[in-house]
C-alpha positions as CSV (number, residue, x, y, z in Angstrom):
1,M,91.1,90.2,52.1
2,K,94.7,89.2,52.8
3,K,96.4,87.7,49.7
4,F,98.6,84.6,50.0
5,A,101.5,83.7,47.7
6,T,100.5,80.9,45.4
7,A,103.8,79.8,43.8
8,V,103.9,76.2,45.0
9,L,107.4,75.2,43.8
10,P,109.2,78.0,45.5
11,I,107.4,77.1,48.6
12,L,108.5,73.6,48.4
13,L,112.1,74.7,47.9
14,T,112.1,77.2,50.8
15,G,110.3,74.8,53.2
16,C,107.2,77.0,54.0
17,V,105.1,74.0,54.6
18,A,103.8,72.1,57.6
19,T,101.5,69.3,58.5
20,S,98.3,70.0,60.6
21,Q,99.2,67.3,63.1
22,G,102.7,68.6,63.6
23,V,101.4,72.2,64.1
24,K,98.8,71.0,66.6
25,R,101.5,69.1,68.6
26,D,103.8,72.2,68.6
27,Q,101.0,74.5,69.8
28,E,100.0,72.2,72.7
29,E,103.7,72.1,73.8
30,L,103.8,75.9,73.5
31,K,100.9,76.3,76.1
32,S,103.1,74.7,78.8
33,T,105.8,77.3,78.3
34,F,103.7,80.1,79.7
35,K,103.9,80.1,83.4
36,K,100.5,80.4,85.0
37,N,100.1,82.7,88.0
38,N,97.4,83.7,90.4
39,I,98.3,87.3,90.8
40,N,96.5,90.4,89.5
41,N,97.9,90.5,86.0
42,V,98.6,93.5,83.9
43,Y,97.5,93.4,80.3
44,A,98.6,95.4,77.2
45,Q,98.0,95.6,73.5
46,L,101.0,94.6,71.4
47,I,101.1,96.7,68.2
48,R,103.6,97.2,65.4
49,E,105.0,100.7,64.8
50,G,107.3,100.8,61.8
51,N,109.8,98.0,62.1
52,N,109.4,97.8,65.9
53,Y,106.8,96.6,68.3
54,K,105.6,98.3,71.5
55,F,103.0,97.9,74.2
56,T,100.0,100.3,74.6
57,N,96.6,100.4,76.2
58,F,97.9,99.0,79.5
59,T,94.9,97.8,81.6
60,L,94.0,95.5,84.6
61,S,91.4,93.4,82.8
62,D,91.9,90.9,80.1
63,Q,90.5,91.6,76.6
64,Y,89.2,88.3,75.3
65,K,86.5,89.9,73.4
66,S,88.8,92.1,71.3
67,T,88.8,91.7,67.5
68,R,91.3,89.6,65.7
69,N,93.2,92.6,64.5
70,Q,94.1,93.3,68.1
71,A,96.9,91.4,69.9
72,W,96.3,91.6,73.7
73,V,98.9,89.9,76.0
74,N,99.3,89.1,79.7
75,L,102.4,90.9,80.9
76,G,102.5,88.7,83.9
77,N,103.4,85.5,82.0
78,K,103.8,86.8,78.4
79,E,100.9,84.7,77.2
80,P,98.7,85.9,74.3
81,L,95.0,86.4,75.2
82,W,93.7,84.9,71.9
83,N,93.4,81.3,71.1
84,Y,97.0,80.9,69.9
85,S,96.8,77.1,70.1
86,A,94.1,76.8,67.5
87,V,95.0,75.3,64.2
88,E,92.6,76.1,61.3
89,M,92.4,74.3,58.0
90,C,91.2,76.6,55.2
91,V,91.5,77.2,51.5
92,V,93.0,80.0,49.4
93,T,92.5,80.5,45.7
94,N,95.2,80.6,43.1
95,T,95.0,84.4,43.2
96,G,95.9,84.4,46.9
97,E,92.4,85.3,48.2
98,D,90.6,83.4,50.9
99,S,88.2,80.9,49.5
100,E,84.5,81.9,50.0
101,R,83.8,78.2,50.6
102,R,86.3,77.8,53.4
103,P,88.0,81.1,54.3
104,C,90.8,81.5,56.9
105,L,88.9,83.0,59.8
106,T,91.6,83.0,62.4
107,A,94.4,84.4,60.1
108,S,95.7,87.7,61.6
109,E,99.0,89.4,61.0
110,A,98.5,91.4,64.3
111,R,98.2,88.1,66.2
112,F,101.0,86.2,64.4
113,M,98.4,83.7,63.1
114,E,99.8,83.0,59.6
115,R,99.0,80.7,56.7
116,T,101.3,77.9,55.6
117,Y,100.8,75.2,53.1
118,D,99.5,71.8,54.3
119,A,102.4,69.5,53.4
120,E,100.0,66.5,53.3
121,N,98.3,68.1,50.3
122,V,101.1,70.2,48.7
123,F,102.5,67.4,46.4
124,A,99.0,66.8,45.0
125,T,98.8,70.5,44.4
126,V,102.1,70.5,42.5
127,A,100.9,67.7,40.2
128,M,97.9,69.7,39.3
129,V,99.7,73.0,38.7
130,G,100.0,72.5,35.0
131,I,96.6,71.0,34.6
132,N,94.3,73.4,36.4
133,M,95.6,76.7,38.0
134,L,92.1,77.6,38.9
135,K,91.7,75.2,41.8
136,G,92.3,76.4,45.4
137,H,95.0,75.2,47.8
138,K,94.6,73.9,51.3
139,V,96.6,75.9,53.9
140,I,97.1,75.8,57.7
141,V,96.6,78.9,59.9
142,S,98.8,78.6,63.0
143,F,100.6,80.7,65.6
144,Q,104.1,81.8,64.7
145,A,105.7,81.6,68.1
146,D,109.2,82.7,67.1
147,D,107.9,85.9,65.5
148,Y,105.7,86.5,68.5
149,F,108.5,86.2,71.0
150,E,110.8,88.4,68.9
151,A,108.1,91.1,68.8
152,Y,107.3,90.7,72.5
153,S,111.0,91.2,73.4
154,S,111.2,94.3,71.3
155,A,108.2,95.8,73.0
156,E,109.4,94.7,76.4
157,S,112.7,96.5,75.9
158,I,110.9,99.8,75.2
159,A,108.5,99.5,78.2
160,F,110.9,98.2,80.8
161,S,114.6,98.7,81.3
162,S,115.2,95.0,82.2
163,N,113.4,91.8,83.0
164,H,114.1,92.3,86.7
165,E,112.6,95.8,86.5
166,Q,109.6,94.4,84.7
167,S,109.0,91.7,87.4
168,K,109.5,94.3,90.1
169,Q,107.0,96.8,88.7
170,L,104.4,94.1,87.9
171,A,104.7,92.8,91.5
172,L,104.2,96.4,92.6
173,V,101.0,96.7,90.6
174,T,99.8,93.4,92.1
175,E,100.4,94.5,95.6
176,T,99.0,98.0,95.0
177,V,95.8,96.6,93.4
178,K,95.4,94.2,96.3
179,K,96.0,96.9,98.9
180,I,93.7,99.6,97.4
181,S,90.9,97.0,96.7
182,S,91.0,96.0,100.4
183,E,91.1,99.6,101.6
184,Y,88.2,100.5,99.3
185,Q,86.0,97.7,100.7
186,A,86.9,98.8,104.3
187,L,86.0,102.4,103.5
188,K,82.8,101.4,101.7
189,H,81.8,99.5,104.8
190,D,82.6,102.5,107.0
191,Y,80.7,104.8,104.7
192,V,77.6,102.5,104.6
193,V,77.6,102.2,108.4
194,L,78.0,106.0,108.7
195,N,75.0,106.5,106.5
196,Q,73.0,104.0,108.5
197,K,73.8,105.8,111.8
198,S,73.2,109.2,110.3
199,P,70.4,110.9,112.3
200,P,67.6,112.8,110.6
201,G,68.7,116.3,109.6
202,F,72.4,115.3,109.1
203,E,73.5,114.7,105.5
204,I,76.7,112.8,104.7
205,G,78.6,114.0,101.7
206,E,79.6,111.9,98.7
207,V,83.1,111.3,99.9
208,L,83.7,107.7,98.7
209,P,85.4,107.4,95.2
210,S,84.2,105.0,92.6
211,A,85.6,101.5,92.7
212,I,88.9,100.9,91.0
213,S,88.5,100.7,87.2
214,F,89.9,97.4,85.7
215,S,88.7,98.3,82.2
216,E,90.4,101.7,81.8
217,K,93.3,101.7,79.4
218,F,96.6,103.7,79.6
219,N,99.0,104.5,76.8
220,S,102.0,103.6,78.9
221,F,102.9,101.4,81.9
222,D,103.8,104.6,83.8
223,G,100.3,105.9,83.1
224,L,98.9,102.8,84.8
225,L,101.2,103.4,87.8
226,D,100.2,107.1,87.9
227,Y,96.5,106.0,87.9
228,L,97.0,103.6,90.8
229,A,99.0,106.3,92.8
230,G,96.2,108.8,92.1
231,Y,93.6,106.3,93.2
232,Q,95.6,105.7,96.4
233,D,95.6,109.4,97.1
234,A,91.8,109.5,96.5
235,L,91.4,106.7,99.0
236,D,93.5,108.5,101.6
237,T,91.5,111.7,101.1
238,A,88.2,109.7,101.4
239,K,89.5,108.2,104.6
240,L,90.1,111.6,106.1
241,D,86.8,112.9,104.8
242,I,84.9,109.9,106.4
243,E,86.7,110.6,109.7
244,T,85.7,114.3,109.4
245,E,82.1,113.2,108.7
246,K,82.1,111.0,111.7
247,T,83.4,113.8,113.9
248,E,80.8,116.2,112.6
249,M,78.0,113.7,113.0
250,D,79.1,113.0,116.6
251,N,79.1,116.8,117.3
252,F,75.6,117.0,115.6
253,I,74.3,114.2,117.8
254,K,75.7,115.8,121.0
255,Q,74.2,119.1,120.1
256,K,70.8,117.5,119.6
257,E,71.1,115.6,122.8
258,L,72.0,118.8,124.7
259,L,69.1,120.6,123.1
260,A,66.8,117.7,123.9
261,A,68.0,117.6,127.5
262,K,67.5,121.4,127.8
263,Q,64.0,121.2,126.4
264,K,63.2,118.3,128.6
265,A,64.4,120.1,131.7
266,E,62.4,123.2,130.7
267,Y,59.3,121.2,130.1
268,R,59.8,119.3,133.4
269,N,60.3,122.5,135.3
270,K,57.2,124.0,133.7
271,R,55.2,120.9,134.5
272,T,56.7,120.8,138.0
273,V,55.7,124.4,138.7
274,G,52.2,123.8,137.4
275,T,51.8,120.7,139.4
276,R,53.1,122.3,142.6
277,Q,50.6,125.1,142.3
278,E,47.8,122.6,141.6
279,Q,48.9,120.5,144.6
280,Q,48.9,123.5,146.9
281,A,45.4,124.3,146.0
282,A,44.2,120.7,146.4
283,L,46.0,120.4,149.7
284,A,44.2,123.4,151.1
285,K,40.8,121.7,150.3
286,I,41.5,118.6,152.3
287,K,38.8,118.4,155.1
288,N,38.6,114.7,155.9
289,T,40.0,111.2,155.2
290,Y,38.2,110.9,151.9
291,D,39.7,114.1,150.6
292,A,43.2,113.2,151.7
293,K,42.9,109.7,150.1
294,A,41.7,111.2,146.8
295,Y,44.7,113.6,147.0
296,L,47.2,110.8,147.5
297,V,45.7,108.7,144.7
298,K,45.8,111.6,142.2
299,Y,49.5,112.5,142.7
300,R,51.0,109.1,143.6
301,W,52.4,108.3,140.2
302,N,52.8,111.9,139.0
303,V,56.5,112.3,138.2
304,Y,56.2,116.1,138.4
305,K,54.6,116.1,141.9
306,D,56.2,118.1,144.8
307,S,57.4,115.5,147.3
308,V,57.1,117.8,150.2
309,L,53.5,118.7,149.4
310,Y,52.7,115.0,148.8
311,S,54.2,114.1,152.2
312,Q,52.0,116.8,153.8
313,G,48.9,115.2,152.2
314,Q,50.1,111.8,153.6
315,E,50.4,113.3,157.0
316,L,46.9,114.8,156.9
317,Y,45.5,111.4,155.8
318,D,47.3,109.6,158.7
319,N,46.0,112.1,161.2
320,F,42.4,112.0,159.9
321,L,42.6,108.2,159.9
322,K,43.9,108.0,163.5
323,K,41.0,110.2,164.7
324,E,38.5,108.1,162.8
325,F,40.0,104.9,164.1
326,T,39.7,106.1,167.7
327,N,36.2,107.5,167.2
328,D,35.0,104.3,165.5
329,Y,36.5,102.1,168.2
330,E,34.8,104.1,171.0
331,N,31.4,103.8,169.2
332,L,31.5,100.0,168.6
333,S,28.3,98.4,169.8
334,D,26.7,95.5,167.9
335,L,28.2,92.8,165.7
336,S,27.6,94.8,162.5
337,S,29.8,97.7,163.8
338,Y,32.6,95.3,164.8
339,N,32.5,93.6,161.4
340,S,32.8,97.0,159.6
341,F,35.5,98.2,162.0
342,I,37.7,95.1,161.6
343,S,37.2,95.0,157.8
344,R,38.4,98.6,157.5
345,Y,41.3,98.8,160.0
346,A,42.7,95.3,160.3
347,P,44.6,95.6,157.0
348,L,46.3,98.7,158.4
349,T,47.7,96.8,161.5
350,G,51.4,97.8,162.0
351,T,51.0,101.3,160.5
352,I,49.0,104.1,162.0
353,V,46.4,102.0,164.0
354,D,46.7,100.6,167.5
355,E,47.3,96.9,167.1
356,Q,46.1,96.1,170.6
357,L,42.7,97.7,170.0
358,I,42.4,95.6,166.8
359,I,43.0,92.5,168.8
360,K,40.4,93.5,171.4
361,A,37.9,94.2,168.7
362,K,38.4,90.8,167.1
363,Q,38.0,89.1,170.5
364,K,34.8,91.0,171.1
365,Q,33.6,90.2,167.5
366,K,34.2,86.5,168.2
367,A,32.2,86.7,171.4
368,L,29.3,88.5,169.7
369,I,29.3,85.9,166.9
370,Q,29.1,83.0,169.4
371,A,26.3,84.8,171.3
372,E,24.4,85.4,168.1
373,Q,24.8,81.8,167.0
374,K,23.5,80.7,170.5
375,R,20.6,83.0,170.3
376,K,19.6,81.8,166.8
377,M,19.9,78.2,167.9
378,E,17.7,78.7,170.9
379,Q,15.2,80.6,168.8
380,F,15.2,77.7,166.2
381,I,14.6,75.1,168.9
382,S,11.7,77.2,170.3
383,V,10.1,77.6,166.9
384,V,10.4,73.9,166.0
385,T,9.2,72.8,169.5
386,N,6.1,75.0,169.3
387,F,5.5,73.9,165.6
388,R,5.5,70.2,166.6
389,A,3.2,70.8,169.6
390,E,0.6,72.5,167.5
391,L,0.5,70.3,164.4
392,S,-2.9,70.1,162.7
393,E,-4.4,68.7,159.5
394,G,-4.0,71.1,156.5
395,Q,-0.9,72.7,157.9
396,D,2.3,72.9,155.8
397,S,5.6,71.3,156.9
398,H,9.1,71.3,155.4
399,C,8.1,68.1,153.4
400,G,4.6,69.1,152.4
401,L,0.9,69.3,153.4
402,I,-0.1,67.5,156.7
403,V,-3.0,65.2,155.9
404,E,-3.4,63.3,159.2
405,V,-2.0,63.9,162.7
406,K,-1.6,61.1,165.3
407,D,0.2,61.0,168.6
408,K,3.7,60.2,167.4
409,I,3.4,60.1,163.6
410,V,2.1,62.4,161.0
411,N,0.8,61.5,157.5
412,V,2.3,64.0,155.0
413,Q,1.7,64.5,151.3
414,T,5.3,64.6,150.1
415,M,6.7,64.8,146.6
416,A,7.2,61.0,146.9
417,G,3.5,60.5,147.8
418,L,1.8,60.1,151.2
419,M,4.4,59.3,153.9
420,F,4.2,58.7,157.6
421,I,6.9,60.8,159.3
422,K,7.6,61.0,163.0
423,R,6.3,64.1,164.8
424,D,9.8,64.9,166.2
425,Q,11.2,64.8,162.6
426,L,9.0,67.5,161.2
427,Y,10.0,71.1,160.8
428,P,8.3,74.4,159.7
429,V,8.3,75.3,156.1
430,G,11.8,76.4,154.9
431,S,13.6,75.6,158.1
432,A,15.1,72.2,157.1
433,P,15.7,70.2,153.9
434,C,13.3,67.3,152.9
435,K,15.2,64.3,151.5
436,F,14.2,60.7,150.6
437,Y,16.4,57.8,149.7
438,N,14.6,54.8,148.2
439,N,11.3,56.3,149.3
440,V,12.5,56.4,152.8
441,Y,12.6,59.9,154.6
442,Q,16.1,61.0,155.7
443,P,15.9,63.4,158.6
444,P,18.5,66.3,158.8
445,A,21.5,65.2,160.8
446,D,23.1,68.6,161.5
447,L,20.2,70.3,163.3
448,P,20.0,70.7,167.2
449,I,16.5,69.3,167.3
């Protein structure tokens, strides 16, 4: 524990006293003297070596969590990294030791945080000197700015040749850190993309260095500069390595594509040869239109087919079809044959069939249909006429059982009950519909009789 001089009267005579309010005011004013900046600062530890001070452990990150026996400073604006504006009220014993009841926790010779007597209480202390030397004394722990700046200047003169040189080198560090951080992120992106595009079977080496270390410490400022220069060299090497990896990957992909194309060509050639032999055998077996049609359907979508052999199959199909068309046309006879002929060959009009023959066939088909319709109508009239002429009781009609037959009317047992229906409105069973509306018979309106 640091001892503190307890001779009160000499202190009063030499002026080593201060008030807590005055110290706080001075410390707040001190904060404004340190110029704030937004650059990448360089930090160092300020240490005492003999009667002089120097900087060591240069680093790129602040050290706020360091112990109170370490004095870390920001070389960018000369500001201490500890809470130098804090003013602590504490108590020391008459033997110069920190009081257990209220010790001086922020006191640190390394950080220029020193004890001074609280002038507000020192006169009361003097009055009590002769009465009780066992009581403690209130002191103030505060930052000794003059001592700090003197020590900082001493260390600065050792680390840098001049203030201009210091500013120049710190600016160099700032620009270098900014540059290599940007280059690292760009290389990292390229490296990630390269790995994403890497095909199976191609491995990308570990060519990307670790990110710049902001926590590593260096004994001298030159050591920090050497580290940054070395890191820049590592980035330049990584850049070349990534380009090499890209080239090798492109060559690997091209070789795979060439090999795949070769294998595909060999496979296609093999399949083509096999398909050609199969086609030749199938072509030789074509004997009719059915065989030719099956041949064309089988190889129509086969990408390995022989186009010449396929065309020969098409030619055989066309020839067979022409012959069948001519033969079928010459053998047309009844309406059924005309219907089948037109159904098969009409869709082929404009290709291999004679369009004029199709037209003639359709005309003939129409005439046969009309003749058939006329024949059926005449037959229907004959059947109905004979049915009405020979009506008799107990006979079935299209509306039901005939119960009574008179000259012009007939009594029929219909589904609506017994009904009188005119003789010339009756039809044989199944030859006409039987309808009633409000129990009144409705004779068919679309029949010829």
